[in-house]
N, C-alpha and C positions, 0 to 999 in steps of 0.2 A: 597289215604287218601280217606272217606267216612263223610261224617257231613249231619245229618238230623236234622230239627227241625221242631216242632208242636209250635203253637200260636195262643191260645185263649184273643180273643179281648171283653171282657163284658163292654158297656158303661154301668153306672148306670143315670137314672134321667134323661130317654128317655122324647124327644121333644115332646108335642101332635102336631100331623100332620106330623113330618116328619119319616122317616122309621128308624129303627133301622140300625147301623153302626157294630152291633156284629157280628164279623167273625170265622172264624176260618179259618189259615195258614199254610196248610206245602211245605216245600220245601227239597229236597233232592241234594245234590252234590257231584260229583267224582272229585279228582281230584290227584296231586301230587306235591311234593317238588323235588328241586334238587340243587343243587352246581356244578355249570358248570367249576367255579376255584376258586383259593381263593377269589377273590376279588368279584364275583356274585353271585349269588344264588337267588331263589323266589318261588314262586307257583303260583298254576293253579288251579282253582275249578270253574268246569261246571255242569250244572243241571236244576233242573225241580221246578217252583214252583204253587203253586194254592191257590188264597185264594178266600173262600166261604162266603157268607153273610146268615145271619140266616133267613132273608126277600129274596122273591123272587124278589120283583121287584129291589134289586140292583144287577146288574150285577159284576161278579167276574171278578179273571183276573188268567192265567193257560200261563203260558210260559217261557220262558229260565230267568235262573238267572248266574250270576256270581259272582267271587271274583278272583282278580288275582294283582299280584305285583311282582317287581325286585327291588333287594337291590345289588348295583352296591359299591364298597371302592377303588376307584382307588389307593389312597395314605392311610395309618394306620389311619389316624385322622379324613379321610371326608367317608362320607357313605350318596349315594344320591337314596333317595327310589323311585321307578315311582306304581302307583296303579291305578287299576281301578275297580268297583262294579256296578253291576245291581242289584235292591229288589224296594218291593214295601213298603210303609210305610203309616201310620195311615192319616188322611185329616186329615187340619186344618178348614174344616168348608166348603168348596166346591170341587162338587165331590164324588166318593164313597171311593179312593185311591188315592195317589200320589206314580207314577212311577219315582222311581229317576235311573239316570245313572251319579255316579262319576268319576273324575279322578282327580288324586293328583301328584303332586311332591314334596319331600322333600331333603334339605342338611343338613345334619348335620355336624359340624367342631368342635373338640376337636383342640384349638389353643395353649393352654399350659392345665399344669397337672388339673387344676383349672378354666378354662374361655373355656366356648366352645357357640357353636351360631347355630340357626337353623333358616332356611329361608325356605316356603313354599307355592306352590300355587296351590289353587283348583280349579276345574270347577265340576259345579253342572246341571244337566239339568232335572227339576220335571215336571213333565207331569198329571195334573189333569184329573184321568180318570173318567167315568160316570155321569159327571155332567152334566147340561143343554145346560150349556155354557162354551166350551171349554176354557183350560187353561195354560199356558206353562210358566215355570219361570225359565233364567239362573241365574244362581248366582256363583260369582267370589270372591273368598277371599285370599287375601294376608298377611301371617303376617314371622315378623322378629323378633327374640328374642336372646337373651342374657342373659348365667346366667353364675354366679363366687360363685366355691364353698369355704366360707369365712372361714369356718371350719368347720372340721368333722361332726358338726351338725347344721350348718345351710348353706343354699344355697339362693342367693340372685337373682333375675330372671326379667328383665324387656321383656316389648314385646311393639310392634305397631302392628296394623292388622286395616286391609281394608277389608271390605262387599261390594258387591253391587249385588242387584235383580234387574232383569229387567223383566216386566211381561207383556204379551199382552190381561190380562183380559179386555172386555171391562164392565163389574160389577163396580169395584172398582182399585183404583190405589194401586197396590203393590208394586210399584218401590219403593224404597230408599236405601241409601249407608249410612253406619256408618261408623266410624273409633274408635279405642279404644286404649288406652296405657295404661297398664299396669304397677305394680311395687310389686311382691311377694317376700315373704322369707318365706321358707321351713323350718323349723326346726323340727330334729330328732333326738331320742333318741338315 
């Protein structure tokens, strides 16, 4: 499999005295999908990404990009998913761009025909590149959710999640954590 992407980022309302963040990002990934057993499948894509800014004063990025995952179903109603990815993202005010590496583990289980749960753990490492002051954030997220198919047309979902960001920034305090409890009703026709 081959994936090719071309992204144009065009910011409106440039700030006076701040170099434009307008950029063009090209990436190409080559990979494969496989099914090693009836219970295990996966994919892996590795490639190259290049991000160029419209102004010469902003340093771009060129380097390795990847996206990979493995799905394992040891029993009929349980699915474990392991994944990792590397990418560049738009900055949120500091640096030229964010270089992100993600790792995730998910466990989905159907306990009954109408009742299922999901537990997930995500870890991200954000490196803010090209700024005058270095910044690196470590992000951890945990979530547990349960869903119940009440009727064919209505599904009830309850979830609890915890998000924690630790930053080594010396300019401002970007450390925070939050907990979220949600209840959702999905109605379909």
